[in-house]
C-alpha angles and dihedrals in degrees: 000000000000092000090052094048092048090048090051090047094051091051092049093045089052088051093051090049091051091048090050089053092048102044124102120266118273094253097058118116099223130044117246104243095171125082099351094057094048091045091052092051095043093044094048095049090042093053091050091047093046090050090056093045092047091049089049090053097046091050094057094121089066110096095201113089088194093058094045092048093048093049092046089053090049089051090053092051090047089053088056091054096045095047089067085077088074093071099059093039090053093046094045104036106015122206093341091057090049091050091051091048090048090052095047092048092049092049093049091047092050095048095045092046091050090050094049091050091050092051089054093051092045094051 
């Protein structure tokens, strides 16, 4: 589940970084409700869905569909809670902070996925 949540967080962090790059400068009079808004919505929902799908895939050794589905949904909700970290990181550290968060999330997702795959092979 940790790998799935980290993967979802990395996808959402990349989305927030792209939205930050696309949005209008701070001095503009009207907010840009075009591409950045749609990208934010699609990226957020996509990250949540990808977290659930990855959790489902990593829990393939479980024979119970109910258990796999329940844990995939829990992973999706955990991604929603963890993605809230992007806001203070962006406010405090800007794009550099988002890049660092993205790197950390990708690294954690990679390491936990590799460990989960090894546990399946060893079992």
